[in-house]
N, C-alpha and C positions, 0 to 999 in steps of 0.2 A: 503493499500500499504506499501511496505517495501523497504528500502534502500538496495541495494545489497551490499555485503561486499566489502571493499577496499582491493584489493590484491597486495601486495608489496613482490616481491621475492617468498619465500615459505610460506608466512603467510597471514592470511585474518583478517581484522578488521571490526567490526560492524560500528563503528563510523568513519566518514571522517574528524572529527575535532582532531587536535593535539594541545595540550597546553604546553607552557613553564613552568618553575618552578621558574624563577626570578622575583624580584621586588615586591612579595607579602608582606604585612604587617607582616605576621607570617604564619606558617605552617598550622594552623587551617583553616585560610581563604582559603589557597591554596587548601586543601583537600576538602573544601566544594565546591569550584569552580569546582573542577575536577568531583565531584559527580554530581553537577547540570548540568555540560556539557556532562555527560555520556561518558567521553573520555576514551580510552583504551590506547593510546600512549602519553607519557609525555616526553619532553626533558630536559635533564640536562647538563649544561655547567660545565664539569669536572674541568676546570682551576679556576672555581670561587667557588668551594665546598671545604670545610674545611674537611680533613681526619685526623683521629688520628693516633697513632703509629701503630695501627692493621689494618689501611686501611679501617676504618669504618667511615661513614658519618651519621650525624643526620638526614640530609635532606633525603638521600637515604633510611635510615632505616624507616623513617616516611613513605615514599611512598610505600615501600614494604609491611609494616605492615597495612597499610590502606585499601588495595584493590588490585585487580588483574590488576595492571597497567604494561604496557610494557614500560620499561625505554629505551629511545634513547639517548645515550650520544652524545653530540656534541662538536666540537672543537672551539667554540666561544673564541675569544681572541687570535687566532693564526693568524700571518702575513706572514708565509712562509709555503711552502709545507712540509718542514721538521719538522716544529713544529707541524702541524696538524697530520702528520703521527705519531709522536711520541706520542701525546695525544690519538690517536686511539689505538695505541698498548698498552698504559697504561690502557685504558678502558677494553681491553680484559684481561690484567693481573689481574686487580682489581675485576672485576664482571663478567668476561667470556662473555662480551658483544662483539659481532661481527658484530652488527649493528652500523653504525656511521652517524650522521648528520654532514656532511662535510662543515665547513667554513674556508675560508682562506681570511682574510680581507686585502684589498689593501690601505685603506685610513682611518685615524683615525677620521676624521670629518664626513664623510658621511657614513662610515662603509660599502661602496660598496666592493663587492668581487674583488679579484685579480684573474681574469679568467685563466691567464697563470699558476699560482701556483696551482689553483684549479684542472685544468686538469692533472697536474703533480701528485698531491697527489692522485687523483682519480684513475689514472692508477696503481700507487704502491699499494694501498690499495685493490683494486679489485683483483689484481694478488695474494695478501696475504690472500684472502678468506673473506674479509669484505663485508658486503652489504652496499653499500655507497648511501647516499642520499644527494647530493650536493646542497648547497644554492649558487645560481648564480644571475646574471643579468637577466632582461627580454629580453635576446638575444636569438633568435631562433637559430642561428649558434652555439653559445656555448652550448646551451641545447642539440643539436644534437650530438655534439662531445662528451659531457659527456655520452650520452646514448650509443654512438658507443664504448666508452671505458668500458662500462659494469656497469654504475650506475643502480641501481634498481628503481630509480624514479628521476625526475629532479624538483627542488624547486626554480623557479624564484620569485624574490622579486615583490611585488605589488607596493612598495614605500620603501624609506629607513627605516632601522630598527628603531622602536619606533616612527616613525614620524606620525602614525595615518592618512596619507593622502589618504588611500584607493589605489584603482587600477589605477595607473597613465597612463598606456599604455595598453589600451584593446586590440588594434590592435595586438600587439606583443604576448600577452598571448594567443589570439585566434590562431595565427600561430604556437605557441609552442605546443598547444593542437593538432591541426590538423597534425602536423608532428611527434608526438611522438608516440612510441610504448611501452612506460612505463608510469606509473602514473605521473601526472604533479599536484603538490601541491604548491599553493601560499603561500610564506613564507615572512613575514615582511611587515609592512605598514598598516595592518588592524587596523582601529580606532573604527568601530562600526558595527553593525550587518548588515546593507545594504552593506558594503563593502564585507563581506564573502558571501553574496547572490550573488552579482555581479561575484565574482570569480567562484562560482559554475555555474552560468548562462552561463559564457563563456566556460564552458565544463571541467573545472578543476575537478580533482578527489578528492581533499581535500584541506583543508586550515590549515596552522599552524599559530599560534599567541602566544604572551606573553603579551607584554605591554598593548594592547587594553583590556585585561581582568584584569591584575593584578593591573593596575593603574586607573581603572574605579572607581567612587565613590562608587559603590557597586559591587564588583568583581563577587559575587555569581550570582547576578541577570544578569550581563553581560554574564557570562559564559552560563547561560540558554539561553539567547537571541542569543548567537553565535551558539549554538546547532540547535535552531530552524531556524536560517538564513541559515546554511549549508544545512539542510534539505530542506527548501523552494527552494533554488537555484538548488539543486540536481533534485527535481521533475520538476521545471519550464524548465530547460534545456531539459529534456527528453519529456516534454510535447509539446515543440516547439512554440515559441512565434509568434505572428502575425507580419507580415511585417510593418515596420515604414512608415508612409505617411506624406506628407507635408500638405495635406488637410484633412478635415473630411470626413468620410463615415458614412451614416446613420446606427444606430443600428438595426432598423427595416426594413423589406423588402420593396422595392418600391411599391409593389402591395399588397393591403389589401382588406377589405370588402367594401370599396368604390371605388376600382379601382386604377389605377395608378396615383401617385401624379405628376402633371405637373407644372413646375415652371411658375409663373404668366406671365413672358413676353412672354412665348411660347403659352400661351392660348389666346392671343389677336389675 
């Protein structure tokens, strides 16, 4: 069995796992994690990348030289729509990137998105021809508004960025998935493999993470675990789980070679 490609806008990706590039001990470990996870898309926070006078970055050059990775610039660290729009335009100037993972943060402590500013930035960037993938709260109404503005995917958080708490509001994620006509990619909060599986079992199209892999005791092994988890969740969702019941049901049929099993009190 094979996973169907993830289609976003005009591109298809074999992997439904996306990894970030921050917090790794060094570039060597980061690249080994990418290889173990077999990812195709990696995100880069442009505001946190050092560029030289020629507009070159060691991090970006290492990614480009190591394999065929699709770089998805993000606007991490932006707190207004204008800042995020400026960074997106800079990404297009520096690398010709017209795909952008759009982040507009509203609070320094929680790093929750500012949805008002996010909607504003999405509208502007879509009109300018960007493929916009906005990071947002697990709010079905906001996700639908982003889709209506032309977002190529919606990326609701599972939990606060870097918290590792997993999917905190499964009901909202399910509603977002049911209402969406674009891919839904859980972004932020994934701490271990089971979190990624749950996201996919809820019907999400993909999972994006950084801290859960980069700060694991063994990032390379965790990257492989996340790859396997996403695949397991993908197939489990499509297989269709059994209904949850309060009481037990027998694994074997009630009638067998010795006839129907009758409870003791009924046989008296």
